[in-house]
C-alpha positions in Angstrom: 0.0 0.0 0.0 1.2 3.5 -0.8 0.2 6.4 1.4 0.9 10.1 0.7 1.0 12.4 3.8 0.7 16.1 3.1 2.4 18.0 5.9 5.8 17.4 7.6 5.0 18.7 11.0 4.7 16.6 14.1 1.3 15.2 13.1 2.5 14.2 9.6 5.7 12.9 11.1 3.9 10.7 13.7 1.5 9.3 11.1 4.4 8.5 8.7 6.3 6.6 11.5 3.1 4.6 12.6 2.3 3.6 8.9 5.9 3.0 7.8 6.5 0.7 10.9 3.4 -1.3 9.7 5.1 -1.9 6.3 3.3 0.8 4.4 5.1 2.7 1.6 4.9 6.2 2.9 5.8 9.6 1.3 5.6 12.8 3.2 5.4 16.0 1.2 5.6 19.6 2.5 5.4 22.9 0.6 8.3 24.3 2.7 10.8 22.7 5.0 10.2 19.8 7.3 9.0 20.9 10.8 9.2 24.5 9.7 5.8 25.9 10.6 3.3 25.2 13.4 5.4 22.5 15.1 8.3 24.8 15.4 6.2 27.6 17.0 4.8 25.8 20.0 5.8 25.1 23.5 5.9 21.4 23.3 3.1 20.7 25.8 1.8 17.2 26.6 -1.2 18.2 28.7 -4.3 16.8 30.3 -4.8 19.7 32.7 -6.5 21.9 30.2 -9.0 19.3 28.8 -12.6 18.8 29.9 -13.9 15.3 30.2 -14.8 14.0 26.8 -13.2 12.7 23.6 -10.2 15.0 23.6 -9.3 14.2 27.2 -9.6 10.5 26.4 -7.3 11.0 23.4 -4.8 13.0 25.6 -4.6 10.2 28.2 -4.0 7.6 25.5 -1.4 9.8 24.0 0.5 10.4 27.2 0.8 6.6 27.6 2.2 6.4 24.1 4.7 9.2 24.8 6.1 7.2 27.8 7.0 4.4 25.4 7.8 6.6 22.4 10.5 8.7 24.1 12.5 5.5 24.8 11.8 4.1 21.3 12.9 7.3 19.6 16.1 7.5 21.5 17.0 3.9 20.3 15.8 4.4 16.8 17.5 7.7 16.0 20.7 7.0 18.0 22.8 9.0 20.4 24.0 11.3 17.6 20.4 12.8 17.5 19.5 15.6 20.0 17.4 14.7 23.0 13.7 15.4 22.6 13.9 16.9 26.2 11.0 14.9 27.5 10.3 16.4 30.9 7.5 15.0 33.1 7.5 18.2 35.1 3.8 18.3 36.0 1.5 21.3 35.8 0.2 23.7 38.4 -3.0 25.7 37.6 -3.5 28.7 39.9 -6.6 30.9 40.5 -6.8 34.4 41.7 -10.1 35.4 43.4 -12.9 33.3 44.8 -14.8 32.9 41.6 -11.9 31.5 39.7 -11.0 29.2 42.6 -14.5 27.7 42.7 -14.4 27.1 38.9 -10.9 25.6 39.0 -11.7 23.1 41.9 -15.0 22.1 40.2 -13.2 21.5 36.9 -10.6 19.4 38.7 -13.4 17.3 40.3 -14.9 16.6 36.9 -11.5 15.7 35.5 -10.7 13.2 38.4 -14.0 11.4 37.6 -12.7 11.0 34.0 -9.3 9.5 35.1 -7.0 12.5 35.5 -4.7 12.9 38.5 -5.8 16.3 39.7 -4.7 17.3 43.2 -6.1 20.4 44.9 -3.4 22.3 46.8 -3.6 24.7 49.6 -2.0 28.0 49.0 1.0 27.2 51.2 1.4 23.9 49.3 1.4 25.6 46.0 4.0 28.2 47.1 6.2 25.4 48.4 6.1 23.8 45.0 6.5 27.1 43.1 7.9 29.7 45.4 7.7 32.5 42.8 3.9 32.3 42.6 2.1 35.3 43.8 1.0 34.8 47.4 -2.3 36.4 46.4 -3.5 33.2 44.6 -6.6 31.8 46.1 -6.4 28.2 44.9 -4.2 25.8 42.9 -4.4 22.3 41.4 -1.4 20.1 40.7 -1.4 17.9 37.6 1.5 15.4 37.8 0.7 13.9 34.4 1.5 17.0 32.4 4.8 16.9 30.6 6.8 18.7 27.9 9.1 18.0 25.0 11.1 20.2 22.7 8.6 20.3 19.8 10.9 20.8 16.9 13.4 18.1 17.9 10.5 15.7 18.8 8.9 16.2 15.3 12.3 15.8 13.6 13.0 12.6 15.6 9.6 11.2 14.5 10.4 12.0 10.9 13.9 10.5 11.2 12.4 7.3 12.7 9.8 7.2 9.8 12.7 7.5 7.4 14.5 4.7 9.1 11.4 2.6 8.6 11.4 3.4 4.8 9.4 6.6 4.5 10.4 9.2 2.0 10.2 13.0 2.6 9.8 15.6 -0.1 10.2 19.3 0.8 9.6 22.5 -1.2 6.8 20.7 -3.0 3.4 22.4 -3.3 0.3 20.3 -3.8 -1.7 21.8 -6.6 -4.6 19.4 -7.3 -6.1 16.0 -7.2 -5.5 12.9 -9.4 -8.6 10.7 -9.7 -9.5 7.5 -11.3 -12.6 6.9 -13.5 -14.8 6.4 -10.4 -13.7 9.7 -8.9 -11.5 8.0 -6.2 -8.4 10.1 -5.2 -5.3 8.2 -6.5 -2.7 10.9 -6.0 -2.0 14.6 -6.3 -0.4 17.0 -8.7 2.5 19.0 -7.3 4.9 21.8 -8.3 7.4 18.9 -8.9 5.1 16.5 -10.8 2.4 14.0 -9.9 2.6 11.8 -6.8 0.5 8.6 -6.9 -0.9 6.9 -3.8 -3.6 4.5 -2.7 -4.6 7.0 0.1 -3.8 10.6 0.7 -3.6 12.0 4.3 -3.9 15.7 4.9 -1.9 16.7 8.0 -1.1 20.2 7.0 -1.9 21.9 10.3 -3.7 25.3 10.0 -3.5 25.0 6.2 -5.4 21.6 6.2 -8.7 23.2 5.3 -7.2 24.9 2.2 -5.4 21.6 1.1 -8.6 19.7 1.5 -10.5 22.1 -0.7 -7.8 21.8 -3.3 -8.3 18.0 -3.4 -12.1 18.4 -3.5 -12.7 17.5 0.2 -14.4 19.4 3.0 -12.5 20.1 6.3 -13.4 22.8 8.8 -9.9 23.6 10.0 -8.2 27.0 9.8 -5.7 29.2 11.6 -5.9 30.6 15.1 -3.0 32.9 15.8 -0.9 32.9 19.0 2.0 34.8 20.4 4.7 33.9 22.9 7.5 35.7 24.8 10.9 34.2 25.5 13.1 35.5 28.4 16.9 35.5 28.8 18.5 32.5 30.4 18.4 32.3 34.2 18.9 29.8 37.0 15.8 27.6 37.2 13.1 29.4 39.2 10.0 27.7 37.7 9.7 24.0 38.2 6.4 23.0 36.6 4.2 24.2 33.8 2.3 27.0 35.5 -0.8 28.8 34.2 -3.8 30.7 35.4 -7.3 29.3 35.6 -8.5 31.4 32.7 -6.4 29.4 30.2 -8.8 26.5 30.0 -11.6 28.9 29.0 -9.5 30.6 26.4 -8.6 27.1 24.9 -12.3 26.1 24.7 -13.8 29.5 23.6 -15.3 30.1 20.2 -15.0 33.9 20.6 -13.3 35.6 17.6 -12.0 38.5 19.7 -8.5 38.6 21.2 -8.0 36.4 24.3 -5.0 36.3 26.6 -4.2 34.1 29.5 -1.1 33.2 31.4 1.1 30.2 30.7 4.7 30.1 32.1 7.4 27.4 32.0 11.1 26.9 31.9 13.0 25.2 29.2 16.1 23.0 29.3 18.2 25.8 27.9 17.3 28.1 30.9 14.9 30.4 29.1 11.3 30.9 30.2 8.4 30.7 27.7 5.5 33.0 28.5 2.2 33.0 26.7 -0.4 33.0 25.4 -2.8 34.7 23.1 -5.6 33.4 20.7 -6.9 35.4 17.8 -9.0 34.5 14.8 -7.3 36.8 12.2 -6.6 34.4 9.3 -2.9 34.1 8.4 -2.0 37.7 9.5 1.5 37.0 11.0 2.1 40.5 12.4 3.5 40.8 16.0 1.3 43.2 17.9 3.3 44.8 20.7 0.1 45.7 22.6 -0.8 42.0 22.8 2.7 41.2 24.0 2.3 43.8 26.8 -1.0 42.3 27.9 0.6 38.8 28.0 3.5 40.1 30.0 1.3 42.0 32.5 -0.8 39.0 33.2 2.3 36.8 33.7 3.8 39.3 36.2 0.5 39.2 38.1 0.9 35.4 38.5 4.7 35.5 39.0 5.9 38.9 40.1 9.6 38.2 39.8 9.1 38.3 36.0 9.0 42.1 36.1 12.7 42.1 36.5 13.5 39.6 33.7 14.6 40.6 30.2 12.6 39.5 27.1 15.0 38.4 24.3 12.4 37.7 21.6 8.8 37.1 20.8 7.3 34.9 18.1 4.0 33.8 16.8 2.4 30.9 15.0 -0.9 29.5 13.8 -2.8 26.8 15.6 -4.9 24.5 13.5 -8.3 25.4 14.8 -11.5 23.2 14.3 -14.9 24.6 14.9 -15.7 22.3 17.8 -12.2 22.2 19.3 -11.8 18.5 18.4 -9.2 17.1 15.9 -10.4 15.4 12.7 -9.0 11.9 12.4 -10.3 9.7 9.6 -11.7 9.7 6.0 -13.4 12.5 4.1 -17.1 11.9 4.0 -17.3 12.3 0.2 -13.9 11.8 -1.4 -12.7 8.2 -1.4 -9.0 7.9 -0.7 -8.8 11.2 1.2 -8.0 11.1 4.9 -7.4 13.7 7.6 -5.2 14.1 10.7 -5.7 17.8 11.5 -7.4 20.3 13.7 -5.6 19.8 17.0 -5.2 23.5 17.8 -2.6 23.9 20.5 -2.6 20.3 21.5 -1.0 18.7 18.4 2.4 17.9 20.1 0.7 16.1 22.9 -1.9 14.3 20.7 0.4 13.3 17.9 1.2 9.7 18.9 -2.4 8.8 19.6 -3.6 10.5 16.4 -1.1 8.6 14.4 -2.1 5.3 15.9 -5.8 5.9 15.4 -5.2 7.0 11.8 -3.0 4.1 10.9 -5.4 1.6 12.5 -8.4 3.1 10.7 -6.7 3.3 7.4 -5.4 -0.3 7.6 -8.7 -1.8 8.8 -7.3 -2.6 12.3 -9.4 -2.2 15.5 -8.3 1.2 17.0 -7.4 1.5 20.7 -10.4 3.9 21.2 -13.3 5.0 19.3 -12.6 7.3 16.3 -16.2 8.3 15.9 -15.9 11.6 17.9 -13.2 12.7 15.5 -15.1 12.0 12.2 -15.0 14.8 9.6 -18.7 14.5 9.2 -19.7 14.8 12.9 -22.7 17.1 13.6 -20.8 19.3 16.0 -18.4 20.2 13.3 -20.4 20.5 10.1 -23.4 22.0 11.8 -21.5 25.0 13.1 -21.9 28.2 11.1 -18.9 29.6 9.3 
């Protein structure tokens, strides 16, 4: 079987690895460089703390199990000459300021615990003992020991290297321009800027551009860009020990509002810098860096961790999250175009959800029994197609 994957970010790389390791002849194609877009612009989060009970949380819990095995497999498959993916099971702490936020946070944690998440409510003194730089004005906190982090670019490159080791081919600087169909209308390949590529199945894993690529191939996929900005500090001795964010972050992730939303997300990296986010904006592919938004992100971060007011910012950058209308990824076939498949729409959770997405996609495509139901991620689900544009 030949499978063509459009998109060489972490989702495409993970799908390529899962399929190639099953003996499938895989080609990955990207219009730019491999791992050069969304996967390179994220924080590398592997989170359950920001997900409400339901299909996405179930997918995240499954994916965390896979990451535990995957990090060891990748180290073996790519060898010691390859950089570490910097897997860090640091855990997460979500803090609330004010009684209303505190009530919402503890209620959310109770719901998550019933769905299988390890969510531990902390007293303020306990939270400050774990994160001494937190503002003493916080009113409540929840500790999530399952949260982890990887270096997203290296992790995606390692998955792609592993896929190559299993026989996959990667073509960069190759733009998909249209479909190739047989007499029955089935998709049998694509035309590209470098000539046609034939395949038994075509998988769209092009991040926030997936909706555009789907339309180019005659399919329908409600996935588009949601812009986000991040700040990066100068290097410092480690003063932040977990992923730390405020309780408003969960609401921002799940919101359908098109107006600007900012919430606080703070974490250290292995290199000694601190990543500070985040923002969400539905502004298409406008990649301008708005200084006012950066100021709002910084002000909220200082409110949660006051010492940051004394820290230098060395750069800011932005990217586009692949946003689906109902905040669930799409994993599976197009409803109308035979031979066309999707692995897209993960928004800011693609790094964490990549292994599980790849396993579900590969199992579905090859007729295996998937580890969990793929029905909630169907491209034709009512919650997705029934939402107004």
